[in-house]
N, CA, C and O atoms as a MOPAC input file, in Angstrom:
PM7 MOZYME 1SCF
protein

 N   -115.46000 1    39.64900 1   135.16700 1
 C   -116.12400 1    38.37700 1   135.23900 1
 C   -115.14000 1    37.34200 1   135.76300 1
 O   -114.02700 1    37.21500 1   135.25200 1
 N   -115.55500 1    36.60700 1   136.78200 1
 C   -114.70000 1    35.57500 1   137.34500 1
 C   -114.56300 1    34.41500 1   136.36600 1
 O   -115.51500 1    34.05500 1   135.67400 1
 N   -113.38100 1    33.84200 1   136.32000 1
 C   -113.11600 1    32.73700 1   135.41100 1
 C   -113.72000 1    31.45500 1   135.97400 1
 O   -113.72300 1    31.23500 1   137.18500 1
 N   -114.21600 1    30.64100 1   135.10500 1
 C   -114.78500 1    29.34800 1   135.47400 1
 C   -113.65200 1    28.40200 1   135.85000 1
 O   -112.63400 1    28.34600 1   135.16000 1
 N   -113.82000 1    27.67000 1   136.92600 1
 C   -112.83200 1    26.67000 1   137.31700 1
 C   -113.01400 1    25.44100 1   136.43000 1
 O   -114.10800 1    25.19200 1   135.92200 1
 N   -111.95100 1    24.68200 1   136.24600 1
 C   -112.01000 1    23.54400 1   135.32400 1
 C   -113.06400 1    22.52100 1   135.73800 1
 O   -113.71300 1    21.93800 1   134.86900 1
 N   -113.25300 1    22.28700 1   137.02100 1
 C   -114.27300 1    21.34100 1   137.47000 1
 C   -115.67400 1    21.77900 1   137.07500 1
 O   -116.50800 1    20.95900 1   136.69100 1
 N   -115.92300 1    23.07900 1   137.17100 1
 C   -117.23000 1    23.60900 1   136.77300 1
 C   -117.41300 1    23.50500 1   135.26000 1
 O   -118.51500 1    23.23600 1   134.78100 1
 N   -116.34300 1    23.71600 1   134.51900 1
 C   -116.40800 1    23.59000 1   133.06000 1
 C   -116.70600 1    22.14400 1   132.67800 1
 O   -117.51100 1    21.89200 1   131.78200 1
 N   -116.06700 1    21.20400 1   133.34500 1
 C   -116.30200 1    19.78600 1   133.06000 1
 C   -117.76200 1    19.44000 1   133.34900 1
 O   -118.39900 1    18.72900 1   132.57100 1
 N   -118.28500 1    19.93600 1   134.45400 1
 C   -119.68200 1    19.66600 1   134.80400 1
 C   -120.64200 1    20.25200 1   133.75600 1
 O   -121.60900 1    19.59900 1   133.36400 1
 N   -120.36900 1    21.47800 1   133.30900 1
 C   -121.21500 1    22.10800 1   132.29500 1
 C   -121.12700 1    21.36600 1   130.97400 1
 O   -122.14700 1    21.11600 1   130.33200 1
 N   -119.92900 1    21.01500 1   130.56700 1
 C   -119.76100 1    20.29000 1   129.30500 1
 C   -120.39800 1    18.90700 1   129.38600 1
 O   -120.97700 1    18.43100 1   128.40900 1
 N   -120.29700 1    18.27200 1   130.52500 1
 C   -120.93100 1    16.97400 1   130.71900 1
 C   -122.44300 1    17.08600 1   130.61000 1
 O   -123.09000 1    16.22400 1   130.01500 1
 N   -123.00500 1    18.13700 1   131.17800 1
 C   -124.45500 1    18.35300 1   131.09900 1
 C   -124.89900 1    18.55900 1   129.65500 1
 O   -125.99200 1    18.14100 1   129.27400 1
 N   -124.06300 1    19.19400 1   128.86200 1
 C   -124.40300 1    19.46700 1   127.46600 1
 C   -124.07000 1    18.30300 1   126.53700 1
 O   -124.41700 1    18.33500 1   125.35700 1
 N   -123.41000 1    17.28900 1   127.05500 1
 C   -122.95300 1    16.17000 1   126.23500 1
 C   -124.03300 1    15.11000 1   126.03400 1
 O   -123.73600 1    13.92100 1   125.92400 1
 N   -125.25700 1    15.54500 1   125.99100 1
 C   -126.39700 1    14.66600 1   125.73700 1
 C   -127.30800 1    15.40500 1   124.77000 1
 O   -127.64500 1    16.56900 1   124.99000 1
 N   -127.70200 1    14.73700 1   123.71100 1
 C   -128.46000 1    15.39200 1   122.64300 1
 C   -129.72100 1    16.10000 1   123.16300 1
 O   -130.00900 1    17.22800 1   122.76500 1
 N   -130.45700 1    15.44200 1   124.03800 1
 C   -131.67900 1    16.03700 1   124.57400 1
 C   -131.40800 1    17.27000 1   125.41200 1
 O   -132.08500 1    18.28700 1   125.26400 1
 N   -130.41600 1    17.18400 1   126.29600 1
 C   -130.09200 1    18.34400 1   127.14600 1
 C   -129.54000 1    19.48600 1   126.31000 1
 O   -129.84100 1    20.65000 1   126.57200 1
 N   -128.74400 1    19.16600 1   125.31600 1
 C   -128.22800 1    20.20400 1   124.43200 1
 C   -129.37400 1    20.89500 1   123.70000 1
 O   -129.36000 1    22.11800 1   123.55400 1
 N   -130.35500 1    20.14300 1   123.24100 1
 C   -131.52300 1    20.73100 1   122.56800 1
 C   -132.29500 1    21.65400 1   123.50600 1
 O   -132.72500 1    22.73600 1   123.10700 1
 N   -132.46500 1    21.22700 1   124.73500 1
 C   -133.15400 1    22.06200 1   125.73400 1
 C   -132.38100 1    23.35200 1   125.95000 1
 O   -132.96000 1    24.43900 1   125.93600 1
 N   -131.08000 1    23.23600 1   126.14800 1
 C   -130.26100 1    24.42300 1   126.40400 1
 C   -130.30100 1    25.38400 1   125.22400 1
 O   -130.43800 1    26.59200 1   125.41700 1
 N   -130.18500 1    24.87000 1   124.01500 1
 C   -130.21900 1    25.72800 1   122.82700 1
 C   -131.56600 1    26.42900 1   122.68600 1
 O   -131.62000 1    27.59300 1   122.28800 1
 N   -132.65500 1    25.73100 1   123.01000 1
 C   -133.97900 1    26.34600 1   122.98600 1
 C   -134.05800 1    27.47600 1   123.99900 1
 O   -134.59300 1    28.54400 1   123.70400 1
 N   -133.52800 1    27.24200 1   125.18800 1
 C   -133.55000 1    28.27600 1   126.22600 1
 C   -132.66900 1    29.46000 1   125.85600 1
 O   -133.02000 1    30.60200 1   126.15500 1
 N   -131.55000 1    29.21500 1   125.22200 1
 C   -130.68100 1    30.30800 1   124.77300 1
 C   -131.43800 1    31.18400 1   123.77500 1
 O   -131.39400 1    32.41200 1   123.85400 1
 N   -132.13400 1    30.53700 1   122.83300 1
 C   -132.90700 1    31.29200 1   121.83300 1
 C   -134.07600 1    32.04800 1   122.46800 1
 O   -134.47900 1    33.09800 1   121.96800 1
 N   -134.61600 1    31.52600 1   123.55400 1
 C   -135.79300 1    32.11900 1   124.18600 1
 C   -135.49100 1    33.45300 1   124.85400 1
 O   -136.39700 1    34.26600 1   125.04000 1
 N   -134.25100 1    33.68800 1   125.21300 1
 C   -133.90900 1    34.95100 1   125.86700 1
 C   -134.11900 1    34.88800 1   127.36900 1
 O   -134.41800 1    33.83600 1   127.93300 1
 N   -133.95500 1    36.03000 1   127.99400 1
 C   -133.99300 1    36.09000 1   129.46100 1
 C   -135.37400 1    35.80700 1   130.03100 1
 O   -135.48900 1    35.43300 1   131.19800 1
 N   -136.43500 1    35.97700 1   129.22700 1
 C   -137.77400 1    35.69600 1   129.74400 1
 C   -138.01000 1    34.20600 1   129.95400 1
 O   -138.84300 1    33.82300 1   130.77500 1
 N   -137.28800 1    33.35900 1   129.22300 1
 C   -137.37100 1    31.92600 1   129.42600 1
 C   -138.63300 1    31.30800 1   128.86300 1
 O   -139.40500 1    31.95700 1   128.15800 1
 N   -138.82900 1    30.02900 1   129.19100 1
 C   -139.95500 1    29.25200 1   128.69500 1
 C   -140.46100 1    28.34400 1   129.81600 1
 O   -139.67500 1    27.80000 1   130.59300 1
 N   -141.76700 1    28.19200 1   129.88600 1
 C   -142.36400 1    27.28400 1   130.87000 1
 C   -141.98100 1    25.84400 1   130.53600 1
 O   -141.81000 1    25.48800 1   129.37000 1
 N   -141.85000 1    25.04100 1   131.55900 1
 C   -141.44500 1    23.64500 1   131.38100 1
 C   -142.38700 1    22.90900 1   130.43200 1
 O   -141.92800 1    22.14800 1   129.58000 1
 N   -143.67500 1    23.12000 1   130.56400 1
 C   -144.63700 1    22.45200 1   129.68600 1
 C   -144.44100 1    22.82700 1   128.23000 1
 O   -144.60100 1    21.98900 1   127.34200 1
 N   -144.09700 1    24.07300 1   127.98200 1
 C   -143.85500 1    24.53000 1   126.61200 1
 C   -142.57400 1    23.91600 1   126.04900 1
 O   -142.51300 1    23.58200 1   124.86600 1
 N   -141.55900 1    23.76800 1   126.88700 1
 C   -140.32400 1    23.10000 1   126.45000 1
 C   -140.65600 1    21.67000 1   126.02800 1
 O   -140.22300 1    21.20700 1   124.97300 1
 N   -141.42700 1    20.98100 1   126.86300 1
 C   -141.80100 1    19.59400 1   126.56600 1
 C   -142.55100 1    19.50200 1   125.24500 1
 O   -142.28900 1    18.60000 1   124.44900 1
 N   -143.48600 1    20.42800 1   124.99900 1
 C   -144.24800 1    20.41800 1   123.74600 1
 C   -143.37000 1    20.72900 1   122.54200 1
 O   -143.45000 1    20.04700 1   121.52000 1
 N   -142.52600 1    21.76400 1   122.66100 1
 C   -141.69700 1    22.16900 1   121.52300 1
 C   -140.68900 1    21.09700 1   121.12600 1
 O   -140.39600 1    20.92000 1   119.94400 1
 N   -140.16600 1    20.39100 1   122.10800 1
 C   -139.12500 1    19.39200 1   121.82800 1
 C   -139.64800 1    17.96000 1   121.87400 1
 O   -138.89000 1    17.01100 1   121.67300 1
 N   -140.95000 1    17.80600 1   122.14100 1
 C   -141.56800 1    16.49100 1   122.20800 1
 C   -140.81300 1    15.57500 1   123.17300 1
 O   -140.37000 1    14.48300 1   122.81700 1
 N   -140.68700 1    16.06500 1   124.40700 1
 C   -139.97300 1    15.34000 1   125.46000 1
 C   -140.97500 1    14.96800 1   126.54800 1
 O   -141.82000 1    15.78100 1   126.92500 1
 N   -140.88200 1    13.75500 1   127.04500 1
 C   -141.74000 1    13.32800 1   128.14400 1
 C   -141.42300 1    14.15000 1   129.39300 1
 O   -140.26300 1    14.48400 1   129.63300 1
 N   -142.44700 1    14.48200 1   130.19400 1
 C   -142.22900 1    15.32300 1   131.38200 1
 C   -141.15800 1    14.80500 1   132.34100 1
 O   -140.36600 1    15.59200 1   132.85800 1
 N   -141.12100 1    13.48200 1   132.58600 1
 C   -140.11600 1    12.97500 1   133.52700 1
 C   -138.70400 1    13.08500 1   132.95500 1
 O   -137.75400 1    13.34100 1   133.69400 1
 N   -138.56400 1    12.89100 1   131.64600 1
 C   -137.26200 1    13.04900 1   131.00000 1
 C   -136.83700 1    14.50800 1   131.02900 1
 O   -135.67700 1    14.82200 1   131.29600 1
 N   -137.78900 1    15.40200 1   130.75200 1
 C   -137.50200 1    16.83600 1   130.78600 1
 C   -137.07300 1    17.25400 1   132.18400 1
 O   -136.10000 1    17.99000 1   132.34600 1
 N   -137.78900 1    16.79100 1   133.18200 1
 C   -137.47000 1    17.14500 1   134.56200 1
 C   -136.04700 1    16.72300 1   134.93400 1
 O   -135.30300 1    17.49500 1   135.53900 1
 N   -135.67700 1    15.50900 1   134.57300 1
 C   -134.32600 1    15.02400 1   134.87200 1
 C   -133.27900 1    15.85200 1   134.12000 1
 O   -132.24300 1    16.20300 1   134.68500 1
 N   -133.54500 1    16.15900 1   132.86300 1
 C   -132.59200 1    16.94100 1   132.06300 1
 C   -132.43600 1    18.35500 1   132.61800 1
 O   -131.32200 1    18.87100 1   132.70100 1
 N   -133.54800 1    18.97800 1   132.99600 1
 C   -133.48000 1    20.32900 1   133.55800 1
 C   -132.74400 1    20.33300 1   134.89500 1
 O   -132.04000 1    21.29000 1   135.21600 1
 N   -132.90200 1    19.27700 1   135.66400 1
 C   -132.18300 1    19.18100 1   136.94500 1
 C   -130.67600 1    19.11400 1   136.71100 1
 O   -129.90300 1    19.74600 1   137.43200 1
 N   -130.26300 1    18.35600 1   135.71200 1
 C   -128.82900 1    18.24700 1   135.40000 1
 C   -128.29400 1    19.58400 1   134.90300 1
 O   -127.22400 1    20.02100 1   135.32600 1
 N   -129.03400 1    20.23700 1   134.00700 1
 C   -128.60500 1    21.54500 1   133.49300 1
 C   -128.57900 1    22.59500 1   134.60200 1
 O   -127.68500 1    23.44000 1   134.64300 1
 N   -129.56100 1    22.53700 1   135.49800 1
 C   -129.59200 1    23.48100 1   136.62500 1
 C   -128.42100 1    23.24200 1   137.57200 1
 O   -127.77700 1    24.19100 1   138.01900 1
 N   -128.14900 1    21.98500 1   137.87500 1
 C   -127.03800 1    21.64700 1   138.77500 1
 C   -125.70400 1    22.12000 1   138.18800 1
 O   -124.79700 1    22.50800 1   138.92300 1
 N   -125.59700 1    22.08300 1   136.86300 1
 C   -124.37000 1    22.54800 1   136.19700 1
 C   -124.32200 1    24.07000 1   136.09300 1
 O   -123.32800 1    24.63100 1   135.63300 1
 N   -125.38500 1    24.73200 1   136.51700 1
 C   -125.40900 1    26.19400 1   136.50100 1
 C   -125.74200 1    26.78700 1   135.14600 1
 O   -125.54700 1    27.98300 1   134.93400 1
 N   -126.23600 1    25.98100 1   134.23100 1
 C   -126.50600 1    26.47100 1   132.88200 1
 C   -127.90900 1    27.03900 1   132.71600 1
 O   -128.15500 1    27.81200 1   131.79000 1
 N   -128.83200 1    26.67000 1   133.60000 1
 C   -130.18100 1    27.21500 1   133.52700 1
 C   -130.64000 1    27.66300 1   134.90000 1
 O   -130.18100 1    27.16300 1   135.92700 1
 N   -131.55000 1    28.61100 1   134.89200 1
 C   -132.18100 1    29.09400 1   136.11500 1
 C   -133.67300 1    28.80500 1   136.00500 1
 O   -134.18700 1    28.54000 1   134.91900 1
 N   -134.35700 1    28.86000 1   137.13500 1
 C   -135.80000 1    28.64900 1   137.12200 1
 C   -136.46000 1    29.61200 1   138.09300 1
 O   -135.86400 1    30.06600 1   139.06900 1
 N   -137.71000 1    29.90100 1   137.78400 1
 C   -138.52000 1    30.73100 1   138.67000 1
 C   -139.96900 1    30.27900 1   138.53600 1
 O   -140.38000 1    29.77900 1   137.48800 1
 N   -140.72100 1    30.45600 1   139.58500 1
 C   -142.12700 1    30.07100 1   139.56100 1
 C   -142.96000 1    31.28500 1   139.18100 1
 O   -142.77200 1    32.38000 1   139.71000 1
 N   -143.87800 1    31.06800 1   138.25800 1
 C   -144.87600 1    32.07700 1   137.88100 1
 C   -146.22900 1    31.39200 1   137.93400 1
 O   -146.60800 1    30.66100 1   137.01900 1
 N   -146.94800 1    31.63900 1   139.01400 1
 C   -148.22100 1    30.95900 1   139.19800 1
 C   -147.99900 1    29.47000 1   139.33800 1
 O   -147.26400 1    29.02000 1   140.21600 1
 N   -148.64100 1    28.70500 1   138.46500 1
 C   -148.50200 1    27.24900 1   138.52200 1
 C   -147.38400 1    26.74100 1   137.62200 1
 O   -147.10000 1    25.54400 1   137.60100 1
 N   -146.75800 1    27.62700 1   136.89200 1
 C   -145.70900 1    27.22700 1   135.94700 1
 C   -144.32200 1    27.48100 1   136.51500 1
 O   -144.11400 1    28.39800 1   137.30800 1
 N   -143.37900 1    26.64900 1   136.09200 1
 C   -141.96700 1    26.90100 1   136.36900 1
 C   -141.35700 1    27.33000 1   135.04800 1
 O   -141.43900 1    26.62200 1   134.04400 1
 N   -140.73900 1    28.50800 1   135.07200 1
 C   -140.12500 1    29.09100 1   133.87800 1
 C   -138.62300 1    28.85900 1   133.95800 1
 O   -137.98600 1    29.16500 1   134.96700 1
 N   -138.07000 1    28.31600 1   132.88500 1
 C   -136.63000 1    28.05800 1   132.81100 1
 C   -135.99400 1    29.00900 1   131.81100 1
 O   -136.58900 1    29.34200 1   130.78600 1
 N   -134.78500 1    29.44000 1   132.12000 1
 C   -134.03700 1    30.33200 1   131.23800 1
 C   -132.56600 1    29.94400 1   131.26700 1
 O   -132.06800 1    29.41500 1   132.26100 1
 N   -131.89300 1    30.21000 1   130.18500 1
 C   -130.44700 1    29.97600 1   130.12700 1
 C   -129.75800 1    30.97000 1   131.04900 1
 O   -130.17100 1    32.12500 1   131.14700 1
 N   -128.72200 1    30.52400 1   131.71600 1
 C   -127.89700 1    31.42200 1   132.52800 1
 C   -126.78300 1    31.92600 1   131.61900 1
 O   -125.76500 1    31.26000 1   131.43200 1
 N   -126.99600 1    33.11100 1   131.06000 1
 C   -126.05500 1    33.65700 1   130.07900 1
 C   -124.70000 1    33.96900 1   130.69200 1
 O   -123.67800 1    33.89900 1   130.00900 1
 N   -124.68300 1    34.31000 1   131.96200 1
 C   -123.41000 1    34.58400 1   132.63000 1
 C   -122.56000 1    33.31700 1   132.68300 1
 O   -121.36800 1    33.35300 1   132.37600 1
 N   -123.17000 1    32.19800 1   133.07100 1
 C   -122.42800 1    30.93400 1   133.14200 1
 C   -122.02500 1    30.48500 1   131.74200 1
 O   -120.92900 1    29.96100 1   131.54400 1
 N   -122.92000 1    30.69100 1   130.76600 1
 C   -122.59000 1    30.32200 1   129.38800 1
 C   -121.38000 1    31.12900 1   128.90500 1
 O   -120.48100 1    30.58100 1   128.26700 1
 N   -121.36100 1    32.41000 1   129.20600 1
 C   -120.23200 1    33.26100 1   128.81000 1
 C   -118.94500 1    32.81400 1   129.48700 1
 O   -117.88100 1    32.79900 1   128.86700 1
 N   -119.04600 1    32.45200 1   130.75700 1
 C   -117.86100 1    31.98200 1   131.47500 1
 C   -117.33800 1    30.67800 1   130.88600 1
 O   -116.12800 1    30.46900 1   130.80600 1
 N   -118.25500 1    29.79900 1   130.47100 1
 C   -117.83800 1    28.54900 1   129.84800 1
 C   -117.14400 1    28.82100 1   128.52100 1
 O   -116.09800 1    28.23700 1   128.23600 1
 N   -117.71000 1    29.69400 1   127.71800 1
 C   -117.07700 1    30.04800 1   126.44300 1
 C   -115.71800 1    30.70700 1   126.67100 1
 O   -114.75900 1    30.43500 1   125.94900 1
 N   -115.64500 1    31.56900 1   127.67400 1
 C   -114.36600 1    32.20700 1   128.00200 1
 C   -113.34000 1    31.16000 1   128.42300 1
 O   -112.18300 1    31.22100 1   128.00700 1
 N   -113.75600 1    30.20700 1   129.24200 1
 C   -112.85900 1    29.13600 1   129.67900 1
 C   -112.32400 1    28.36200 1   128.47800 1
 O   -111.13100 1    28.06400 1   128.40800 1
 N   -113.20700 1    28.03700 1   127.53500 1
 C   -112.80400 1    27.26300 1   126.36500 1
 C   -111.86700 1    28.05200 1   125.45200 1
 O   -111.02000 1    27.46600 1   124.77800 1
 N   -112.01300 1    29.35900 1   125.42800 1
 C   -111.23200 1    30.19600 1   124.51800 1
 C   -110.02200 1    30.85300 1   125.18500 1
 O   -109.20100 1    31.47100 1   124.50800 1
 N   -109.91000 1    30.72400 1   126.48600 1
 C   -108.90000 1    31.44400 1   127.26600 1
 C   -107.49300 1    31.34400 1   126.68400 1
 O   -106.80500 1    32.35700 1   126.55700 1
 N   -107.07400 1    30.17800 1   126.34300 1
 C   -105.71600 1    29.98700 1   125.83800 1
 C   -105.73400 1    29.67300 1   124.34600 1
 O   -104.84400 1    29.00600 1   123.82000 1
 N   -106.75900 1    30.16700 1   123.68900 1
 C   -106.98000 1    29.83200 1   122.28000 1
 C   -105.76600 1    30.14700 1   121.41800 1
 O   -105.25000 1    31.26500 1   121.41300 1
 N   -105.34300 1    29.16400 1   120.71800 1
 C   -104.39900 1    29.31900 1   119.60900 1
 C   -103.02300 1    29.81100 1   120.01800 1
 O   -102.19900 1    30.11500 1   119.15500 1
 N   -102.75700 1    29.89400 1   121.30700 1
 C   -101.46000 1    30.34300 1   121.77500 1
 C   -101.04300 1    31.65300 1   121.11300 1
 O    -99.87700 1    31.86700 1   120.78000 1
 N   -102.04800 1    32.52800 1   120.93300 1
 C   -101.76100 1    33.84700 1   120.36300 1
 C   -101.73100 1    33.89300 1   118.85100 1
 O   -101.48300 1    34.95600 1   118.28200 1
 N   -101.97500 1    32.77900 1   118.17800 1
 C   -101.96300 1    32.75100 1   116.71900 1
 C   -103.34200 1    33.16100 1   116.20500 1
 O   -104.26800 1    32.35100 1   116.19300 1
 N   -103.47600 1    34.39800 1   115.78700 1
 C   -104.75600 1    34.94900 1   115.36000 1
 C   -105.34200 1    34.20700 1   114.16400 1
 O   -106.56300 1    34.14500 1   114.02300 1
 N   -104.51300 1    33.65000 1   113.31300 1
 C   -105.01400 1    32.94300 1   112.12700 1
 C   -105.85000 1    31.72500 1   112.52000 1
 O   -106.81400 1    31.38400 1   111.83500 1
 N   -105.48500 1    31.07800 1   113.60800 1
 C   -106.23400 1    29.90700 1   114.05500 1
 C   -107.59900 1    30.31400 1   114.59300 1
 O   -108.58800 1    29.61900 1   114.36200 1
 N   -107.66100 1    31.42900 1   115.30500 1
 C   -108.92200 1    31.87800 1   115.90500 1
 C   -109.79700 1    32.67100 1   114.94100 1
 O   -110.95200 1    32.95100 1   115.26300 1
 N   -109.29100 1    33.03400 1   113.79200 1
 C   -110.06500 1    33.85000 1   112.85100 1
 C   -111.43100 1    33.24500 1   112.52800 1
 O   -112.41300 1    33.98700 1   112.50500 1
 N   -111.54800 1    31.93900 1   112.27800 1
 C   -112.88200 1    31.38600 1   111.99400 1
 C   -113.85200 1    31.55700 1   113.16500 1
 O   -115.04600 1    31.77000 1   112.95500 1
 N   -113.34800 1    31.46400 1   114.38400 1
 C   -114.20100 1    31.62300 1   115.55500 1
 C   -114.69100 1    33.05800 1   115.66200 1
 O   -115.84700 1    33.29500 1   116.01300 1
 N   -113.83800 1    33.99800 1   115.36900 1
 C   -114.22200 1    35.40800 1   115.38300 1
 C   -115.30700 1    35.65500 1   114.33500 1
 O   -116.26500 1    36.38500 1   114.59000 1
 N   -115.15800 1    35.05200 1   113.17000 1
 C   -116.16200 1    35.20400 1   112.11100 1
 C   -117.49600 1    34.59700 1   112.52200 1
 O   -118.54700 1    35.16500 1   112.22500 1
 N   -117.47200 1    33.46000 1   113.19800 1
 C   -118.70400 1    32.83800 1   113.68200 1
 C   -119.40200 1    33.77800 1   114.65900 1
 O   -120.61400 1    33.97600 1   114.57500 1
 N   -118.64700 1    34.35200 1   115.57800 1
 C   -119.22200 1    35.28100 1   116.55300 1
 C   -119.83900 1    36.48800 1   115.85600 1
 O   -120.88800 1    36.97400 1   116.27900 1
 N   -119.21700 1    36.96500 1   114.81700 1
 C   -119.74500 1    38.11600 1   114.08000 1
 C   -121.05500 1    37.77500 1   113.38200 1
 O   -121.93100 1    38.63100 1   113.25800 1
 N   -121.19700 1    36.53200 1   112.92400 1
 C   -122.39200 1    36.12200 1   112.18700 1
 C   -123.58600 1    35.82400 1   113.07800 1
 O   -124.72600 1    35.89400 1   112.62000 1
 N   -123.34900 1    35.49400 1   114.33300 1
 C   -124.45700 1    35.11000 1   115.19400 1
 C   -125.32900 1    36.31200 1   115.50000 1
 O   -124.84500 1    37.43900 1   115.61500 1
 N   -126.60300 1    36.05900 1   115.62700 1
 C   -127.58400 1    37.12500 1   115.83200 1
 C   -127.30600 1    37.93700 1   117.08600 1
 O   -127.50500 1    39.15200 1   117.09900 1
 N   -126.85000 1    37.27700 1   118.13700 1
 C   -126.66500 1    37.98200 1   119.40000 1
 C   -125.43100 1    38.87500 1   119.40000 1
 O   -125.35400 1    39.84000 1   120.16000 1
 N   -124.49000 1    38.55600 1   118.56200 1
 C   -123.21300 1    39.26800 1   118.58700 1
 C   -123.07100 1    40.27500 1   117.45300 1
 O   -122.06100 1    40.97400 1   117.37500 1
 N   -124.04900 1    40.36100 1   116.58600 1
 C   -123.93800 1    41.24400 1   115.43400 1
 C   -124.06400 1    42.69800 1   115.82800 1
 O   -123.99300 1    43.57800 1   114.97000 1

């Protein structure tokens, strides 16, 4: 897996640095690779369509979400590859080799549903 460049990491983190966009991204992560239609995202998170559209554009530009058309709907999904690269970038130099510092992070990964 290619490492994320710092500029791309900054763009991704900036996209996630808004409560609404973070909520959208977390919903898409939970939804899995099949994704969710834009209208369903708006209903689940009670977001106005124009606000949702702007947020999805920012997340898409940062490479965190993908979209595809299915009939009249646009389906959005988290880009798990980019998410993994961002996490790898953040953890790359973790703790300068001190395993005790990273131990809580390892435990969190073990507890998460996707990593169990």
